[in-house]
C-alpha positions as CSV (number, residue, x, y, z in Angstrom):
1,M,0.0,0.0,0.0
2,K,1.3,3.5,-0.9
3,Q,2.6,5.6,2.1
4,F,2.4,9.3,1.9
5,L,5.0,11.0,4.1
6,N,5.2,14.5,5.3
7,F,7.7,16.9,3.9
8,I,9.0,18.8,6.9
9,N,12.2,21.0,7.0
10,G,13.5,19.6,3.7
11,E,13.0,15.9,4.6
12,F,10.3,13.3,4.1
13,V,9.2,12.2,7.6
14,A,7.1,9.2,8.7
15,T,5.1,9.6,11.9
16,A,3.5,7.2,14.3
17,K,-0.1,7.9,13.4
18,T,-1.6,7.4,10.0
19,F,-5.0,7.6,8.4
20,D,-6.5,6.0,5.3
21,N,-6.5,7.8,1.9
22,R,-9.7,6.7,0.1
23,N,-10.8,6.8,-3.5
24,P,-14.0,9.0,-3.3
25,A,-15.7,7.2,-6.1
26,T,-15.3,3.7,-4.7
27,N,-14.4,4.3,-1.0
28,E,-11.4,1.9,-1.6
29,V,-8.3,2.5,0.6
30,V,-5.6,3.5,-1.9
31,G,-2.9,4.5,0.6
32,Q,-2.0,5.7,4.1
33,V,-1.2,9.3,5.0
34,H,1.1,10.1,8.0
35,E,-0.4,12.6,10.4
36,A,1.6,15.5,11.5
37,G,0.8,17.7,14.4
38,Q,2.4,20.7,16.0
39,A,5.1,18.6,17.7
40,E,6.3,17.2,14.3
41,V,6.3,20.5,12.6
42,D,8.1,22.4,15.4
């Protein structure tokens, strides 16, 4: 499954929490997006 990382401070960063990225037409999960909060961005 495709993983979508965050681009923070010039680097692609994986985080502990993810959520599903779904195709809106079929509701099929097509990937996982890594969540970034204030702690990751600071």
